[in-house]
N, C-alpha and C positions, 0 to 999 in steps of 0.2 A: 683410566682412559681405556687401557686394552680390555678391561674384563667386560664390559658392553659390549665388543666384538664379535664373538665367537658365534653366534648365531647367524648373521649377520654373511660373516666370512665362507662359514660353512657352506651357507647355501651357495654360495656365490663360487665354489672352487670347481676346478676344474679338473674333470675325473676320466679324459679320453687320451688318445694318445696324441701326441703332436708330431705331424711328418709333413714335409713340405709346407711347414706353415699354413698347415688345416688342423680341425679336430676331427678326429676320426676316431671311429670303433675299432676293436681289435678284429681280425677277420675271424677267430673261434666266437665271438662274441661273450666270451667268460669275462668273469671281474673278480676282485678280491678285496676282503674289508681292509681297511687301515682302522688301527683302533688306537685310542685315546688311552695310553699308559696310567692316566693319573684316574680316570672315571672306569677305566676297563669295556667300555662304550663303543660302538661303532661310528667313525667318524661321518665317513662314506664309502659305497663299495667303486674300484677304481677299474677300468678296463684291463686285461690280463692280457699283454702284447706276449708273442709268440715266434715260433721259426719265421714263419710268414709275412709276421710285422716286421721282424727285423728285414727281411728278405727286401722290402717297400721301403724300409728306412734308407738302408746303405743304399739302395740306389737313388734315392734321391739326393743322397752327400755326395755321392759318385756324381749324377749330373751337374749337381753344384759346381764339384770343383773341377771337373773336367770342362764344362760348356760353360757354366754361368760366370756374372761377375764379380764374385769374390775375390778371389785370386789374384785376378788381374786389377782390382784397387791397388790406388797407393796405397802406402801405410798409414799416410794420415787421414785419408776416407776411411780405412778399416778402422782404423782411431776413433773417429767424430762419432761411428755406430755403437763402437763400445763404452765408449763416455755419455752417450747418450741411454743404454744400456744401466749405466752405473747410475745416472739421474734418476731414472724411471725407479729403479728399486728404491731410490733416498724416499720420491715420492708415495712409495706403495709401504713404506716402514711397517706402518701397523697392522694392515693384512698380511702380510709375510713374516711378522712377527707372530701373530695368533697363530699362524697357520704353523708357524716353526716349533711352539711351544705345545699345542694340542696334537701334534702328530708324532712329536718326541720325547715330550715329558720335559725338554731343558725348564728351567726357571725362567721368570722372566727377565731377572735382572742380567741373568747372563747372553739371552739373546738381543736386550736391545742397547748391551753395553758391550758387547763381542761381537757374537754373531753377523749383526747385521751391518756393524758400522766398517766392520775388516772386510764384508763380504764387497761395499761398495767402496774400499779403498784397493782392493783385488782388482777391480776393475777400472777404476781411474787410473792404476800405475800400468798397468800394460796394455791401456791404450795410449798411455805414451810410447811405452817402449816398441808399440808397431809400427813407429815412423823411425824408429833409429837401429832399425836392423841392419847390418851392413857388412860388406867383408874385408877382403884385404887384399892390398897388392904387394906380391911377394917376389922380390930380386932373385932369380934365377941365372944360372951359366948359360950363356950362349945370347945368340942374338934373337931372345925370347921376351914375350910378357906375360906376366904370369898374375892372374887375380883369383880372388874366391868370392863366391856368391852365395845365399842360404835362400833356399825356396821350401815352399810347405811340405810337410811330408806327403801331405794327402786327405783322406779321409779317416777320421779315427775313433774308434770305440773306446768310450768311458764310462768306466763300471766305478760306481761311487759307492759309499757306505753310509750307516743309518746316524752315526754317533754326530756327526757337523754336519747333516743334509745340503743346507744353504752354502756352509763355507767350500763343504767340497768340492759340490757345482762350478763354484767361482775358480778354484782353484786350478779346475782342469779345463773349464769353459775357455778363461780370460787368455792363457797364452797360447791356446790351441786357435781362438778366433785372431789374435795378434798376428800369429805367424801364418796366417791363411789359409789356414786346414777347415774341412768342414767337419761336423759330428755328431755322432749319434751315441746320446746320452742317454745309461741306465740308471736309476736311483733305485736304493734299497726300497725293496717293499713295504719295509714296514715304516717309511718315512718319504711317500712320493708327491704329497702336495706341494711344496715349495717350488720343487723342479717344473710342476706343472703349472704352477703361478707364474714361473719366469716364462713360459711359451708365451702367454699373454704379453707381457713385455716387449719379449724379441719380435711380436707383431707391430705393437706401437713405435717401436724405435725404428724400425723399416730396415730389418735383414731379410738380404733376397731368399726368395724360396729355397726350402734344403740345405740350407747350412748349418741350421741347428734342429736335430731331431729328438724327442725323448720319448723314451719308451720302459712304461713301469712294468713291472713283471716280476717273476722270480731267476733263479738261477741257469735256468734252460733258454732265457733271453741272453744271457752274459756269456753263456757256451756257444751260443749260434753267430755273436757277435766275435769271439777270438776265431771262431774256424771259417768268418765269411772271406769268401776270397776278392771281394770287393773292398776288403779294412788293408789299410797302410800300417796303423798302428793302433795298440791298445793300450791304457793306460791304466791301471788297476789300483783301485785302494781298499783294504781289507784283510783278512787274516793270511798265515803264511802258505796254509796249506789249500786254499783257492788260489792263491799266488802262483803256486807250483801247477795248477792246471792249467792256468791261463798261459804259463809258460807253453804247457806240452801242447796245450790247443792250436796256438800260435804260430806253432814250426810245423803245423800236421799239413797244410795248403800254404806253401809257400813260407818265407820269411817275415814276419810283420816285425815293425819295430816295434818293444816292450818298455813300460817304464812300472815296476812296481813299488808300491810302499805298504809294507804290509806290517806282522804284529812286533811285540815288543817287551819287552822285562827289565826294562831301564834301573840302573843302580843311582840311587841317591847317597853321596857320602858324605856324613858328618863328622868333622873332627872335632876334637875336644877346644880350639882356639875361635871358634865360630861366636858371629852373634845368634846367642839361644833363639830370641824373639824372631828374629829373620828366618833362622834355620826352620824351625817349627811351623812359620805359617808357610814355609816354600814346601817344606813337605807335606804338609797338608793340604795343601792346593795339588801339588803334582801329583798324589795320588784322588780325592776326594772330589776335585773338580771334575765337572759335566758328570757327577754319580762314578766316577771312576773308568768312565768308557771313551778313555783315550787311548790311543796305540802308543803314545810316548810315555804315560804316566809311569812316575817314578816309585813303583810298588815295593821296590828292594831298597830300603830304606839301611845302610851299613852305619852303624851311629861309634863311638870313640866308646872304649869302658869307662873313661873317666865321667863322662858325661850320658851315660847310659841310663840310668836311672830317672835323673831329670828330665833329660828328651820324654822320655815315656810319660813321666808325670803331665809335660805342659801339652805333651800329643794326643792323650786322652783326655786333659779337659777339652781342647779346644774341637775333638771329634764329637762329646759330649754336648758341646753347645752349639752344634749344627744343625738349622734349624729344617727340618722336613718338612713338605706340605704341599698345597695348593699351589704347581708352578705358575699360576695367573695371579699371586699375592707377590708383592714386592717383598715380601719380609722373607719369604722361602730361599734359603740357601740349597735345598738336596731334592731332588724331583724323583720322580720314580725310574726304573729303568725302564729300556723301550720298551719291553713284552715280558708276557710270562716266561718263553723260552730262556731270555738271557737271567732272570731274575731266578728262576730256580737252579742254571747252573752257576751261579756264584753262592748261592746256600749250596751250593755240592761242594763246591771248592771250601767252603766255610769249615762243613763239617769234614771235611779231607785235613783239614788243618788241626782240628783239634782231634782227630783219630791218630795223627804222626805225632803228637807230642808238642806241638807247638800251643804258649798258653795264652789262650781268649781274654784279655783285659779290656773290650769295650765292645759294645755291639753284635755284630754274629747273627741278629733275626731277620726276618721279615718285620716291617714297619707297620702295622695298622691290617686291616684285615680287605682292605679295595685299593687298588693301585700297585704297582711292582717295584712295591718300595723294599729296598734294603739297606739296614742301618749301616752308618760309619763304623767299621771293623777294624781292629785294630790286635794284631798279634805279637808275639813278643817272644824270646827265646827260639826263635826260627834258626834253623839249619840249614845251610846251602842245597843238600838234599833232597829238602823235601818240597811236596807237590808244589804248596803255594809259594816257594820263593822262586821256579823255575819255568811253571807254567803260566801264559798270559791269563788271568780272570778276568779281566776288561770289566769290574765293577770294583764297588769304595770298598777295600782290603789292603791294608797296608802291614806288609812284614819286617818287623824292626829285626834286625841281627848288629851282634856284637864283634867290632874287629879290634885291634890294638896297634897296629902299624901301619905306614902307607903301604909300604910294599905285599902288606899281606891283603889290605884291601884291595888293592889294584886286580890282582891276581886274581881273587874271588868275583869281584865285580866284572871283569873281563869274560868269565866262566861261565858264557850264556851263547848259547845258537843267535840270540838276538841282538841287534848293535844299531838299535837307533835312537835313541838320546842315553843321556848321564847328569847328573849333577853334583857341584859340590859344595860344602859349605865352611869356609874357611877365611881368616884374616890375614893370613901367609900367603903374598902371590907366587913365592919361587914354590910353595907346596899346591898349591890352584894349578899352575902352569905343567907342574910334573904329572897330575893327575888326567888334567886336560891334552897331553900330549899322548899319553898312554893308552887312553881309553877306545876302545876300539867302536865308537859310535859316531853316527852323522851330525849330533848336536849337543855341544856339552855345555849345560849351563854352570854359571860361576855366581855365587850367592842370588839365583832367582831360581825360576823353573817354568819351564814350556811357556816361554815368551816370545812369540814369533811376530814376526812383520811381513807385509808383501814383499820384501826386497832381501830377504834372508832365505838362502835356498836352504830346504826342508828334503830329509831321506834317510836313507837306513844302510848298516854294514851288513855282512852276513844274512842271516834269514830274514831281517828286516826290508829286504828290497834293494832294487838300484834304480839308478836315475833320481833326480833332485826336482823338486818342485818350488815353485817361488822364485823373485829375484830372475835375473838375466840367465841363469841356469835351467829354471823353468820353461823359460821360453825356447830353447835351443834344443831340445825335447822333441818339440814340435817341427822341427829345421832340419832341411838336407844341407849339406856344404856341398857346394858343387867348387871343383878346379878348374879354370879358362887358362889354354896355353897358347899363344897365340906367337906365331914364328913371323918377326918382322922381316917386311922385304930390305931388300940393298939399300933400296935410296931412304930408306926410314931412318938409316943410321948417320949418327952423328960425323 
């Protein structure tokens, strides 16, 4: 069905900035190209926002927050609008899917069974939470009544990555809207098209002017947002290096609220008492899902020495069976990397792995001569000090490391600057609990990997960031807690 849509969808794609519910050109009139990573062809030329556009968008969001109806609406009214947006995403399932596929290279099977359905569910979930924001009454000493109330933070700058374009904007926008915030969203320059399509649906849903603003562009746009005095909070997903810059900038002019979801190098521990078929499948998905372009990818696979060879044999078989090709083909498992820069970075890490003595057992090359494909790649005999075992590759590269006992592997798994995720495969619940309790990671999966729903908090330890997204925890990132203490008059006492 979707194969007949691209030309029609591309011709109607939005390419302007979305500010104050209007489509406008950038002040500079500069544009940038967004590229189809499968064909290497230009999809469209998109208006490139800059600092002047940031100022206009932030002022629109500021006016909408300070003077508009949005934060004064009841939670039920906000929730109804968010629910309407969710319904419109469902109504536009085909064009949104097509834009996501051609802009990011994601296989159609993933987009239509994961990215779009989950995005719809995220909005539905936060539509329900919008009317359930409540404080507490707190008993305190003396003739006083004390209670808390939660209020929206204000204007939020939201900077999202290219690996899950539609889902990441939903992760950011849905809780902010439920809380009553207004926002300026900066999508990644590699994948702006679904964010801009959402602007159409925002107008159709009936959101007030200025509540949501969308600025496609490069890193200078994100920097301007983090520095702008009209921004109250910055929410960022991306690399740890850029996350550190976001932190520095956000404290330059005042103190902004910040939440960061940054890089990862997650360990996945495979014990000898595991269900082998399950363990191989989970490790495979944990590394090669989304072409390895996942912050929580379980790329450090620690395998017990008793099953090391068997696990490698089964994993290599599964990697070689992974079908690469046209993302619009329902049979395709594995699409291209998002762009040439990312492809070349991954191939560079593969060369580094070989030069440092790791054993390449499958993959390791660019696939084909058109499209930014990298073969599913597996290294064995990997040592903890090797570059491929320490640095985030953000590509389809599995490093398999051997271990002997549980205490040893816990220590090695935690020996990383990152702490986003971890996995463990075992049929022994005591062993599983010992590992999960010991892992310095925001999410630990047992006998599964990278399974997330709208109500499960997601975030990291250490240099993987701080703050949480999804669930109630995600909502409270966009709320301020106000304490109210009232002295009771004498005649109100019992």
